[in-house]
ZAMARGU-4260 file (C-alpha; in steps of 0.2 Angstrom, whole numbers, plus 5000, padded with zeros to 4 digits):
<rodrens>
0) 5000/5000/5000 | 5007/5017/4995 | 5001/5033/5004 | 5005/5051/5000 | 5017/5060/5012
5) 5004/5071/5021 | 4996/5055/5028 | 5005/5054/5044 | 4995/5040/5052 | 4981/5028/5048
10) 4968/5018/5058 | 4967/5000/5055 | 4951/4992/5060 | 4950/4973/5059 | 4933/4964/5060
15) 4936/4946/5067 | 4923/4933/5065 | 4912/4929/5080 | 4923/4921/5094 | 4939/4927/5088
20) 4950/4942/5093 | 4961/4953/5083 | 4976/4964/5088 | 4985/4977/5077 | 5004/4977/5078
25) 5016/4990/5071 | 5034/4982/5069 | 5029/4969/5082 | 5022/4982/5095 | 5003/4981/5099
30) 4993/4996/5094 | 4977/4993/5105 | 4968/5008/5096 | 4973/5002/5079 | 4981/5019/5075
35) 4998/5018/5066 | 5010/5032/5065 | 5019/5031/5048 | 5037/5033/5045 | 5043/5039/5028
40) 5055/5023/5028 | 5044/5009/5021 | 5054/4996/5031 | 5047/5004/5047 | 5029/5002/5042
45) 5026/4984/5044 | 5008/4981/5051 | 5002/4965/5057 | 4984/4960/5061 | 4985/4945/5073
50) 4968/4935/5074 | 4967/4923/5088 | 4954/4910/5092 | 4953/4896/5105 | 4960/4880/5099
55) 4967/4887/5083 | 4983/4894/5077 | 4985/4912/5076 | 4981/4919/5059 | 4992/4934/5054
60) 4989/4947/5040 | 5003/4958/5035 | 5001/4975/5027 | 5017/4984/5021 | 5013/5003/5020
65) 5024/5014/5010 | 5023/5032/5014 | 5031/5043/5000 | 5044/5055/5004 | 5041/5073/4999
70) 5049/5080/4983 | 5066/5088/4986 | 5064/5106/4991 | 5067/5121/4980 | 5084/5129/4979
75) 5076/5146/4977 | 5060/5156/4974 | 5059/5174/4967 | 5045/5186/4965 | 5050/5201/4955
80) 5040/5215/4947 | 5035/5215/4929 | 5031/5201/4917 | 5049/5199/4913 | 5055/5200/4931
85) 5065/5215/4929 | 5057/5224/4943 | 5060/5224/4962 | 5061/5208/4972 | 5046/5205/4984
90) 5052/5188/4991 | 5064/5188/5005 | 5070/5175/5017 | 5066/5160/5007 | 5070/5143/5015
95) 5066/5127/5005 | 5060/5118/5020 | 5047/5131/5025 | 5031/5131/5015 | 5021/5147/5018
100) 5026/5165/5014 | 5020/5182/5013 | 5028/5193/5000 | 5032/5211/5003 | 5018/5222/4998
105) 5018/5227/4979 | 5015/5245/4974 | 4998/5248/4964 | 5008/5253/4949 | 5015/5235/4948
110) 5001/5225/4941 | 5011/5209/4936 | 5025/5199/4944 | 5035/5185/4938 | 5037/5170/4950
115) 5053/5160/4947 | 5056/5144/4956 | 5073/5136/4955 | 5070/5117/4956 | 5083/5104/4963
120) 5090/5092/4949 | 5077/5078/4945 | 5062/5089/4950 | 5050/5100/4941 | 5040/5115/4947
125) 5023/5123/4942 | 5016/5140/4947 | 4998/5143/4950 | 4988/5158/4955 | 4972/5154/4965
130) 4973/5136/4958 | 4976/5141/4940 | 4992/5137/4931 | 5002/5152/4926 | 5013/5149/4911
135) 5030/5156/4913 | 5026/5160/4931 | 5018/5177/4926 | 5005/5182/4938 | 4992/5196/4936
140) 4988/5204/4953 | 4972/5210/4959 | 4972/5224/4972 | 4972/5218/4990 | 4979/5202/4997
145) 4968/5190/4987 | 4983/5184/4977 | 4988/5166/4983 | 5002/5159/4973 | 5006/5140/4975
150) 5022/5132/4968 | 5020/5113/4966 | 5036/5103/4965 | 5035/5086/4957 | 5047/5071/4957
155) 5045/5053/4952 | 5040/5041/4966 | 5038/5056/4978 | 5023/5066/4985 | 5022/5084/4978
160) 5029/5098/4989 | 5019/5114/4989 | 5024/5131/4993 | 5011/5145/4996 | 5015/5164/4994
165) 5002/5177/4998 | 5005/5193/4987 | 4997/5209/4991 | 4995/5224/4979 | 4991/5241/4985
170) 4974/5248/4980 | 4972/5263/4968 | 4969/5279/4978 | 4951/5279/4971 | 4948/5263/4979
175) 4954/5269/4996 | 4964/5260/5009 | 4951/5255/5021 | 4956/5237/5018 | 4975/5240/5016
180) 4986/5243/5031 | 4994/5260/5033 | 5005/5267/5047 | 4996/5276/5062 | 5008/5291/5057
185) 5004/5290/5039 | 5006/5306/5029 | 4997/5308/5012 | 5004/5318/4998 | 4991/5326/4986
190) 4997/5333/4969 | 4988/5347/4960 | 4989/5351/4941 | 4991/5370/4945 | 4996/5380/4961
195) 4983/5381/4975 | 4977/5396/4984 | 4983/5389/5001 | 4971/5401/5011 | 4956/5391/5005
200) 4964/5374/5010 | 4962/5374/5028 | 4943/5371/5028 | 4943/5361/5012 | 4958/5348/5014
205) 4954/5338/5030 | 4953/5321/5038 | 4938/5314/5047 | 4936/5299/5059 | 4923/5285/5058
210) 4911/5296/5067 | 4913/5310/5054 | 4922/5322/5066 | 4938/5331/5060 | 4954/5326/5067
215) 4969/5338/5068 | 4981/5338/5053 | 4995/5349/5047 | 4996/5354/5029 | 5014/5356/5022
220) 5015/5364/5005 | 5028/5363/4992 | 5037/5379/4986 | 5027/5379/4970 | 5010/5376/4980
225) 5006/5362/4968 | 5009/5348/4981 | 5003/5346/4999 | 5007/5334/5013 | 4993/5330/5025
230) 5001/5325/5041 | 4992/5320/5057 | 4996/5331/5072 | 4994/5315/5083 | 4995/5297/5077
235) 4979/5289/5070 | 4971/5275/5081 | 4975/5258/5074 | 4960/5248/5067 | 4949/5264/5065
240) 4944/5269/5047 | 4947/5288/5043 | 4943/5298/5027 | 4954/5311/5018 | 4943/5324/5010
245) 4947/5337/4997 | 4931/5348/4994 | 4926/5358/4979 | 4928/5375/4988 | 4947/5373/4986
250) 4953/5386/4974 | 4968/5387/4963 | 4979/5403/4964 | 4969/5410/4949 | 4953/5407/4959
255) 4946/5392/4950 | 4936/5380/4960 | 4941/5361/4961 | 4930/5352/4948 | 4926/5337/4959
260) 4927/5333/4978 | 4938/5318/4983 | 4935/5307/4998 | 4947/5293/5001 | 4945/5281/5016
265) 4960/5273/5024
</rodrens>
């Protein structure tokens, strides 16, 4: 009998005829509950079921159980930006004997990464995104952390070895960051197409908490008045959703009103 490597134990339940008893043994040692812990060395998984009945010789059934070894581990695993893998590396601290990873967060501008496994000799590796094979390891990323990449390593007469990598891609600012972690001291940078009349900014660029109340922020303007950094005067509270607002009463240096109000949760 051959079993895959993840099967670490089995329960053997003999059903003797009326008047007989049956005992399960593993390598000569009785297992009263019939539960057998399996080694990956087949020679250590010799199971015997000894059936006894008064006045008769014992009847012995032998079951040799082979638990497959795992495929050899990967030598390396890379997650780089771009379909050609020419961008930044998002995978750190890879160890072939560790199965689960969380890659560094990917910027929103990076919509595709290339996952490159380096397999040991005699093995092969397949990359999947949410269960679907990705040819060449090219993975298109959705925003958020719903990008689960698996790398399956195969080897003859071995069980598959599987690595799982969670990859998160930052949302576009229009989506907001309510479901994306940001620091409690997060500063937001807003860029405008033309210089702003900063005297109109105080009441029209602001942050509110979940209750709709404004929280104190500092507005730090660039020299040309086309960029502002919105910095909290005190750290935000972790786990609370805030919203950054830019209202239409904001004016350019020439007196033109903002075309459309902006509200971005984070």
